[in-house]
C-alpha positions as CSV (number, residue, x, y, z in Angstrom):
1,M,47.9,81.8,99.3
2,P,46.2,80.2,102.2
3,V,44.8,82.5,104.9
4,S,47.0,80.9,107.6
5,L,50.1,82.1,105.7
6,L,48.8,85.4,105.2
7,R,48.9,86.1,108.7
8,F,52.5,86.0,108.8
9,M,53.1,88.0,105.7
10,P,53.6,91.5,107.3
11,V,55.8,89.9,109.8
12,F,57.9,88.4,106.9
13,L,58.0,91.5,105.2
14,V,59.2,93.4,108.1
15,L,62.0,90.9,108.8
16,M,63.3,91.1,105.1
17,Y,63.2,94.9,105.2
18,V,65.4,94.7,108.7
19,M,67.7,92.2,107.4
20,T,68.2,94.2,104.0
21,A,68.8,97.6,105.9
22,A,71.3,95.7,108.1
23,G,73.3,94.4,105.3
24,V,72.4,91.0,105.9
25,P,72.9,88.8,102.9
26,S,69.7,87.3,101.6
27,A,69.3,83.9,100.2
28,W,66.7,85.3,97.8
29,A,68.7,88.1,96.2
30,A,71.9,87.4,94.7
31,P,74.7,89.6,96.1
32,E,76.7,91.3,93.3
33,G,80.3,90.7,93.4
34,S,83.2,91.3,91.2
35,G,82.7,88.6,88.8
36,L,86.2,87.3,89.3
37,P,86.8,83.4,90.0
38,L,86.7,82.3,93.5
39,P,88.7,81.2,95.3
40,R,91.4,83.7,94.4
41,F,94.5,85.3,96.1
42,V,95.0,89.1,96.7
43,S,97.3,91.2,99.1
44,L,96.4,93.7,101.7
45,R,96.8,97.3,100.1
46,A,97.5,99.4,103.5
47,N,99.5,98.8,106.7
48,E,96.3,98.9,108.8
49,V,93.3,96.6,107.7
50,N,90.2,95.7,109.7
51,M,89.0,92.1,109.2
52,R,85.1,92.1,110.4
53,T,82.8,89.5,111.3
54,G,80.5,90.1,108.6
55,P,80.2,92.2,105.3
56,G,79.6,95.7,106.7
57,V,80.9,98.5,108.8
58,Q,78.0,97.5,111.5
59,Y,80.0,94.3,112.0
60,P,82.6,94.2,115.0
61,V,86.2,94.4,114.0
62,E,87.7,90.9,114.8
63,W,91.3,91.5,113.7
64,V,93.4,94.3,112.6
65,Y,96.4,93.6,110.2
66,S,99.1,95.7,110.5
67,R,101.2,94.4,107.5
68,Q,100.8,95.8,104.1
69,K,101.1,93.2,101.0
70,L,100.2,90.3,103.1
71,P,98.5,87.7,100.9
72,M,94.8,86.9,101.4
73,E,92.7,84.2,99.8
74,V,89.3,85.6,98.7
75,I,86.6,82.7,99.3
76,A,83.3,84.7,99.2
77,E,82.0,88.0,98.0
78,Y,79.1,90.2,98.9
79,R,78.8,93.5,97.4
80,T,81.8,95.5,98.1
81,W,83.0,93.1,100.6
82,R,85.3,90.1,100.5
83,K,85.3,87.1,102.7
84,V,89.1,86.1,103.2
85,R,91.2,83.7,104.8
86,D,94.8,84.4,105.7
87,W,97.8,82.1,105.7
88,Q,97.3,80.8,109.3
89,G,93.4,80.0,108.4
90,T,91.7,83.1,110.2
91,Q,88.7,84.1,108.1
92,G,86.6,87.2,107.9
93,W,85.4,90.1,105.9
94,I,87.3,93.0,104.5
95,H,86.2,95.9,102.2
96,Q,87.5,95.5,98.6
97,S,89.1,99.0,98.8
98,M,91.8,97.4,101.1
99,L,92.7,94.6,98.9
100,D,95.2,94.7,95.8
101,G,95.1,92.3,93.0
102,R,99.2,92.4,93.0
103,R,100.2,88.9,94.0
104,T,102.4,88.0,97.1
105,I,103.4,85.0,99.3
106,V,104.4,84.2,102.7
107,I,106.8,81.8,103.6
108,T,105.7,78.9,105.8
109,G,107.5,76.2,108.0
110,N,111.4,76.4,108.3
111,T,113.6,78.9,106.8
112,R,113.6,78.4,103.1
113,T,116.5,78.8,100.5
114,L,115.5,81.0,97.5
115,R,117.5,79.4,94.4
116,F,118.9,80.9,91.4
117,G,117.1,78.2,89.2
118,A,113.8,76.0,89.6
119,D,116.0,73.1,90.9
120,V,117.1,71.9,94.6
121,K,120.8,71.6,93.1
122,S,120.5,75.3,91.9
123,A,122.8,77.9,93.7
124,P,121.2,79.5,96.6
125,V,120.4,83.4,96.4
126,A,119.2,83.7,100.0
127,Q,117.6,82.5,102.9
128,M,114.0,83.3,103.7
129,E,112.6,83.1,107.2
130,T,108.9,82.1,108.1
131,G,106.5,84.8,107.6
132,V,108.7,86.8,105.1
133,V,106.4,88.3,102.4
134,A,107.6,88.2,98.8
135,H,106.2,89.2,95.4
136,L,105.2,86.3,93.0
137,L,106.7,86.6,89.7
138,E,105.5,83.4,88.1
139,C,104.6,79.9,88.5
140,P,105.0,78.4,84.9
141,G,103.5,75.2,83.9
142,A,103.0,72.0,85.8
143,N,106.3,72.3,87.9
144,S,106.3,72.7,91.5
145,W,108.6,75.9,91.6
146,C,107.6,79.6,91.4
147,K,109.7,82.6,90.9
148,V,109.6,85.2,93.6
149,E,111.2,88.6,94.5
150,S,111.7,89.9,98.2
151,E,114.1,92.9,99.0
152,G,116.0,92.7,96.0
153,H,116.5,89.0,95.9
154,E,114.9,87.3,93.0
155,G,114.9,83.3,92.6
156,W,112.8,80.3,92.7
157,L,110.9,78.5,95.6
158,R,109.0,75.3,95.7
159,R,105.3,75.8,96.2
160,V,105.2,73.7,99.4
161,E,107.7,76.2,101.0
162,F,105.1,79.2,100.7
163,W,101.5,79.9,100.9
164,G,99.7,82.2,98.2
165,V,98.9,80.3,95.2
166,Q,96.4,77.4,94.4
167,R,97.8,73.8,94.0
168,N,97.9,73.7,90.0
169,E,97.7,77.5,89.3
170,I,99.8,78.8,86.4
171,I,101.1,82.4,86.7
172,K,103.0,84.0,83.7
């Protein structure tokens, strides 16, 4: 190593130590994650969940969610922290213990009609307002319909009527 670069080695090592101690992700160390595919959808486990600006408790809380089961899209991982995006596009970091693998969706746009079958001509089961959260039961095959359940009502919605699944995702 050239002598000019050796002068900066102690500064570099101190900087790397400080960054590691602070929980700052390093480009040189691959952060362990869950090994699950990204992006993927999860839901909030509790009625109060903090979203932080970075992956650690030392980062400020940017948002507090007060709605259990709200769907979140995991877009990155760093150790036990998940970078998520909500249905309105807000992004931040949530600890994995506050996330649940059970799938939910949230109704978007106008009031939506939950149908008995996967067809626009199928009988209506219920009307669902924007922001209603429902359990995702299945999204079979390439059709654009998914089966959901909310407050005892089970039926079918088109994927364009809610947020919480990937475009071509199949769920059985």
